[in-house]
C-alpha positions, 0 to 999 in steps of 0.5 A, spaced: 728 302 521 731 295 520 737 297 524 733 300 530 734 296 537 731 298 544 738 297 547 741 303 543 741 310 546 738 316 544 739 324 545 733 329 546 734 336 543 728 341 545 730 348 546 723 350 548 719 349 554 711 347 553 706 352 555 699 352 557 697 354 549 702 349 547 698 343 551 691 346 549 693 345 542 696 338 542 690 336 546 685 340 541 688 339 534 694 334 535 691 329 539 685 327 535 690 326 529 696 322 532 692 318 537 694 317 545 700 313 544 704 318 540 701 324 544 704 320 550 711 319 547 711 327 545 709 329 552 714 324 555 720 327 550 718 334 550 719 334 558 726 331 558 731 335 561 734 340 556 741 337 556 743 335 548 749 331 551 745 326 555 744 320 553 738 315 555 736 308 553 730 306 549 728 300 554 727 306 559 723 310 555 718 305 553 717 303 560 716 310 562 711 311 556 708 304 557 709 303 549 711 296 546 717 296 540 712 296 535 707 302 538 713 306 539 716 306 532 708 307 530 708 313 535 714 316 532 712 316 525 706 319 527 710 325 530 715 326 524 709 326 519 705 331 523 711 336 524 712 335 531 719 331 531 725 330 527 729 323 528 736 323 526 740 316 526 748 317 527 752 311 526 758 311 530 764 307 530 761 301 535 754 303 535 748 306 532 745 312 536 739 316 535 737 324 536 730 326 537 729 333 536 722 336 539 719 341 535 714 346 538 707 345 536 703 350 532 697 354 536 690 352 535 688 358 531 694 357 526 692 350 525 685 351 524 687 357 519 691 352 515 685 349 510 689 342 509 690 341 516 683 343 518 680 339 513 684 333 516 682 334 523 675 335 521 675 328 518 677 325 525 673 330 529 666 330 525 663 336 522 659 338 528 665 338 533 670 341 528 665 347 527 664 348 535 672 348 536 672 353 530 667 357 533 670 357 540 677 358 537 676 363 531 670 367 533 667 372 528 671 379 529 666 385 530 667 390 525 669 397 528 665 403 526 669 408 522 674 409 517 680 405 517 686 410 517 691 406 520 698 407 517 701 401 513 708 397 513 710 401 507 708 408 510 713 406 516 719 404 512 718 406 505 717 402 499 724 403 496 727 401 502 723 395 502 725 393 495 733 393 498 732 389 504 734 382 505 730 377 509 735 376 515 732 369 517 730 363 513 722 361 514 722 354 517 719 349 512 718 343 518 710 343 516 712 341 508 712 333 510 705 334 512 703 338 506 705 333 502 702 327 505 695 331 506 694 335 499 692 332 493 698 327 490 696 325 483 702 320 482 701 316 488 696 314 494 699 315 501 696 309 503 699 309 510 696 316 511 689 313 508 690 307 513 690 311 519 684 315 517 680 309 516 683 305 522 676 307 526 672 303 520 677 297 520 679 298 513 686 294 513 692 296 509 692 290 505 685 291 503 688 298 501 694 295 497 689 290 493 685 296 491 690 301 490 690 301 482 683 302 482 683 307 487 688 311 483 684 311 477 678 314 481 682 319 484 685 321 477 678 321 474 675 325 479 680 330 481 680 327 488 685 328 494 687 323 499 682 326 504 676 326 499 678 319 497 678 316 504 671 319 505 668 316 499 671 309 501 668 310 508 661 310 504 663 304 501 665 299 506 662 293 506 659 289 513 666 285 513 670 292 513 672 291 505 672 296 500 666 296 495 669 299 489 663 298 485 659 302 490 664 307 490 664 308 483 657 309 483 657 314 489 662 318 485 657 318 479 651 319 482 654 325 486 657 328 480 650 327 476 647 331 483 652 336 483 649 338 476 642 340 478 645 345 483 647 352 480 655 352 481 658 359 481 664 356 477 668 360 472 671 354 469 666 353 463 667 360 461 674 359 461 674 353 457 670 356 451 675 358 445 673 365 446 676 366 453 684 366 455 683 366 462 681 360 467 680 360 475 680 352 476 676 351 483 681 344 484 687 348 485 689 348 478 695 353 476 692 360 475 693 362 468 695 370 467 692 374 461 699 374 458 699 367 456 697 365 449 690 361 448 695 355 446 698 355 453 691 356 456 689 350 453 695 346 455 694 348 462 687 346 462 687 339 459 694 338 464 691 340 470 684 338 470 681 331 471 677 328 465 670 328 469 671 336 471 673 338 464 667 334 461 663 337 466 665 344 464 665 343 457 658 341 457 656 347 462 659 352 457 654 350 452 648 349 457 649 342 457 651 336 462 654 330 463 650 324 462 650 317 466 652 314 460 658 319 459 660 318 466 661 310 465 665 311 458 670 315 462 670 310 467 671 305 462 676 309 459 680 310 465 680 303 467 684 301 460 690 306 463 692 307 455 692 314 455 694 319 460 688 324 463 691 330 459 690 326 452 683 324 454 682 331 455 684 333 448 679 328 446 674 330 450 675 337 447 675 335 440 669 331 440 665 336 444 667 343 442 671 342 435 666 336 432 660 339 436 657 332 439 652 333 444 654 326 447 660 321 447 658 314 445 663 308 448 664 305 441 667 312 439 671 313 445 674 306 445 676 307 437 679 313 438 683 311 445 685 305 441 688 309 435 691 314 439 694 309 444 697 305 437 700 312 435 704 312 441 701 319 444 703 320 451 702 328 452 697 333 450 702 336 446 703 330 442 695 329 441 695 336 438 700 335 433 697 328 431 690 332 430 694 337 426 697 332 422 691 328 421 687 334 419 693 336 414 692 329 411 685 330 410 685 336 406 691 334 402 687 328 400 681 332 399 685 336 394 688 330 391 681 327 390 678 333 386 684 334 382 684 327 380 676 327 379 677 333 374 683 329 370 679 323 369 672 326 368 671 323 360 669 329 355 663 328 351 663 328 344 656 331 342 653 330 335 651 337 332 644 338 329 643 338 322 641 345 321 647 347 324 651 346 317 645 348 313 646 354 308 641 360 308 639 363 301 635 369 300 628 368 297 627 371 290 621 376 288 617 371 285 617 367 292 616 373 296 610 375 292 607 368 292 608 367 300 604 374 300 598 371 296 598 365 300 598 369 307 592 374 304 588 368 302 588 365 309 586 372 312 580 372 308 578 365 309 579 366 317 575 373 316 569 369 312 569 364 318 568 369 323 563 373 320 558 367 319 559 365 326 
């Protein structure tokens, strides 16, 4: 935007005329998000004559809409981000010219039916106003009594004919920028969008940039999207409109602990169990089909699940829960920024499921993270291979130790008893007779003693 000048000319492309439903949608669902300056700019340009070749000067536009240089650029960016406008820069021979293509707004019903856009609108309107708007726009449909015998689309053209058909048009993708801006982005924060959402709380963009690294850690640790993170910031703003990261971390920890007291219908705990091969993660994780092998299922889980949610699911699968100290361990580990989340999840699985530990200590976790970090492990596949190699080395070491013990064990030279070498000779007849007389005498003597008593 450095080449932009108010003296430059522009053209407007607008193929559709605004209708009453369009204006209602702009007023009800777009205005709270883009603000009155962007709304004014859109209405001004959308009402221009439908002449693609006619040029105008920006100074006249700003006077007409009551905008300044800065507010115009900001309003234009908002319209581009929400999908109401496209901007083209044309570098001609002697000058630069701009083309503004005005796009038709979504209907109020379509806007509210989109979960991402509806979530963003709810932030600006508040839950009560948003709920009322949904009730007015999307009333509950009454069920019609009777059996539904309506013919289907395939009954009209036939399934075989449908397979041979090619789509004659390409579905417009003008809402893609909005989806990318609002949905979860694990690799970066959309600070501009967050700044706009926090404008009513007077949180500056500079403060967001100052805490960007810390916010990114909490976002990835708990699996938050930008909208959810903004709501956490709103609850952690100080009196002087600064972000209190200590309060934010504590709020996230307390919310996680509180959620474990409620019965949560979540299929993730059973999916993480080693005896199951499917998963349906509630945090928009990739759906795993039964055709995938257990190893691929495990990789999908550790790659697409935040560490807190993963450990929580592991604990719940065995009837347990995350402790306060374990959440602190995970926060400390994430702040070290030594290992990616998927590797941390492999560690959690190894300690919880394989080793069967009911709790994870800070010293143990830091020791493992330090060891794996020095080993250069950067992904889940590398972590699994590292564990397999270590297990193999331990088995080989145990086998070698036993073999060495047997080889080094000294043999005892026992002295045989004296009787072992004695020779036994048969008794003579005289010796046998003498022994019989002695035995008879002993018996007679014992018989006399018994009779006296």
